[in-house]
C-alpha positions as CSV (number, residue, x, y, z in Angstrom):
1,M,-57.0,-10.8,0.9
2,K,-58.8,-9.1,3.7
3,S,-62.2,-9.1,1.8
4,L,-61.8,-13.0,1.3
5,S,-61.4,-13.6,5.2
6,S,-64.2,-11.3,6.0
7,T,-66.5,-13.0,3.5
8,R,-65.6,-16.4,5.1
9,L,-66.3,-14.9,8.5
10,L,-69.7,-13.6,7.2
11,A,-70.5,-17.1,5.9
12,V,-69.6,-18.8,9.1
13,L,-71.8,-16.3,11.1
14,A,-74.8,-16.8,8.7
15,L,-74.4,-20.4,9.0
16,A,-74.2,-20.3,12.8
17,L,-77.3,-17.9,12.9
18,T,-79.3,-20.4,10.6
19,C,-78.5,-23.5,12.9
20,Q,-79.6,-21.4,15.9
21,L,-82.9,-20.4,14.2
22,G,-83.4,-24.1,13.2
23,L,-83.1,-25.2,16.8
24,A,-85.4,-22.6,18.2
25,N,-88.1,-23.6,15.9
26,E,-88.1,-27.2,17.1
27,A,-89.0,-26.1,20.7
28,R,-91.8,-23.6,19.6
29,P,-94.7,-26.0,19.6
30,L,-94.2,-26.8,23.4
31,A,-94.3,-23.0,24.2
32,D,-97.5,-22.5,22.5
33,D,-99.4,-25.1,24.8
34,P,-98.2,-25.3,28.5
35,V,-100.8,-28.1,29.2
36,A,-99.3,-30.2,26.3
37,E,-95.8,-29.2,27.6
38,K,-96.8,-30.7,31.0
39,R,-98.3,-33.8,29.7
40,L,-95.1,-34.5,27.5
41,Q,-93.0,-34.0,30.4
42,A,-95.0,-36.4,32.6
43,I,-95.1,-39.0,30.0
44,S,-91.3,-38.6,29.2
45,N,-90.5,-38.9,32.7
46,E,-92.0,-42.4,33.0
47,L,-90.4,-43.8,29.8
48,R,-86.9,-45.1,29.7
49,C,-84.5,-44.0,26.9
50,L,-83.7,-47.1,24.9
51,V,-80.2,-45.8,23.9
52,C,-78.9,-44.4,27.4
53,Q,-81.1,-46.9,29.5
54,N,-80.4,-45.1,32.7
55,E,-82.1,-41.8,31.8
56,T,-85.6,-40.9,31.0
57,I,-86.7,-39.8,27.5
58,A,-87.2,-36.4,29.1
59,A,-83.6,-36.2,30.3
60,S,-81.8,-37.9,27.2
61,N,-80.3,-36.0,24.3
62,A,-80.1,-39.0,22.1
63,D,-81.7,-38.9,18.7
64,L,-84.1,-41.7,19.5
65,A,-85.2,-39.8,22.6
66,Q,-85.7,-36.6,20.7
67,D,-87.7,-38.6,18.0
68,L,-89.8,-40.2,20.8
69,R,-90.7,-36.8,22.3
70,R,-91.6,-35.5,18.9
71,E,-93.9,-38.6,18.4
72,I,-95.4,-38.1,21.7
73,R,-96.0,-34.5,21.1
74,G,-97.9,-35.4,17.8
75,M,-99.9,-38.0,19.7
76,I,-100.9,-35.4,22.3
77,Q,-101.9,-32.9,19.6
78,A,-103.8,-35.8,18.0
79,G,-105.9,-35.9,21.3
80,Q,-104.7,-39.2,22.5
81,S,-104.8,-40.0,26.3
82,D,-101.6,-40.5,28.3
83,Q,-102.4,-44.3,28.7
84,Q,-102.9,-44.6,24.9
85,I,-99.5,-43.1,24.2
86,I,-97.9,-45.3,26.9
87,D,-99.7,-48.5,25.4
88,F,-98.5,-47.6,21.9
89,L,-94.8,-47.3,23.0
90,V,-95.0,-50.5,25.1
91,T,-96.4,-52.3,22.1
92,R,-93.7,-50.9,19.9
93,Y,-90.7,-51.3,22.2
94,G,-91.8,-53.7,25.0
95,D,-92.1,-53.3,28.8
96,F,-88.5,-52.3,29.0
97,V,-89.4,-48.9,27.8
98,L,-91.2,-48.2,31.2
99,Y,-89.1,-47.2,34.2
100,R,-91.5,-49.1,36.4
101,P,-92.5,-52.2,34.4
102,P,-95.5,-54.3,35.6
103,F,-95.0,-57.4,37.5
104,K,-95.7,-60.2,35.1
105,S,-93.8,-63.3,34.0
106,T,-91.8,-61.6,31.3
107,T,-90.6,-59.0,33.9
108,A,-90.2,-60.9,36.9
109,L,-86.4,-61.2,36.8
110,L,-86.4,-57.4,36.8
111,W,-88.4,-57.2,40.1
112,I,-86.8,-60.3,41.8
113,G,-83.2,-60.1,40.4
114,P,-81.9,-57.8,42.8
115,L,-83.4,-59.5,45.9
116,L,-81.8,-62.8,44.4
117,F,-78.5,-61.4,44.0
118,L,-78.7,-60.1,47.7
119,V,-79.7,-63.4,49.0
120,I,-77.0,-65.2,47.0
121,G,-74.5,-62.7,48.2
122,I,-75.4,-63.2,51.9
123,A,-75.3,-67.1,51.5
124,A,-71.8,-66.9,49.9
125,L,-70.6,-64.6,52.8
126,Q,-72.0,-67.0,55.5
127,L,-70.4,-70.0,53.6
128,Y,-67.0,-68.2,53.4
129,M,-67.2,-67.3,57.3
130,R,-68.1,-70.9,58.2
131,R,-65.1,-72.2,56.2
132,R,-62.9,-69.7,57.6
133,A,-64.0,-70.5,61.2
134,R,-63.5,-74.1,60.6
135,L,-59.9,-73.6,59.2
136,L,-59.1,-71.5,62.4
137,Q,-60.4,-74.3,64.7
138,D,-58.5,-76.9,62.8
139,S,-55.3,-75.0,63.2
140,H,-53.5,-75.8,66.5
141,P,-51.5,-73.5,68.6
142,L,-47.8,-73.7,68.9
143,S,-46.3,-76.2,71.4
144,E,-44.3,-74.9,74.4
145,T,-41.1,-76.0,72.8
146,E,-42.1,-74.2,69.5
147,A,-43.2,-71.2,71.4
148,R,-39.9,-70.8,73.0
149,Q,-38.0,-71.4,69.8
150,A,-40.1,-68.6,68.2
151,E,-39.4,-66.4,71.1
152,A,-35.6,-67.1,71.0
153,L,-35.6,-66.3,67.3
154,L,-37.5,-63.1,67.7
155,A,-35.1,-62.0,70.5
156,E,-32.1,-63.0,68.5
157,G,-33.4,-61.0,65.5
158,G,-34.1,-57.9,67.7
159,N,-30.5,-58.2,69.2
160,D,-29.0,-58.3,65.7
161,A,-30.9,-55.4,64.6
162,Q,-29.8,-53.4,67.7
163,G,-26.3,-54.5,67.5
164,K,-26.1,-53.4,63.8
165,G,-27.5,-50.0,64.6
166,T,-24.8,-49.3,67.2
167,A,-21.8,-50.4,65.1
168,P,-19.8,-47.8,63.5
């Protein structure tokens, strides 16, 4: 019985070691060429992960980001320039893949949108404040009779509360 469990343990360890060796081989090509590593990082930092959308390809662990890094690495090894690589990815995925898309008719909303939302928010706030000010101006203060009645009610309510507090 003990030999069966030790055999399972050895099998699990062998599997874990095999997985670790496979991962180490994937990163090896970058370590061989530090210039290619720097180019890959520079390009990957300029591109948006299409899965995560708020991360660069360099920072993302998504499968698509890993595939794109592998593709970029291959293009670097093939001797393509940084601009050629970026142009290829833009052709394939559109301007959305760029962290800083160029200003043109198809990306105008990306550039103008935040400013547009800010202006709309400020206009809505001003409209609200004007309406509120008008409502406050339209409301009239209490007449002298109403003010005396309110004071009497408040004084009476205060006396009741004091009277109840002293009663046994």
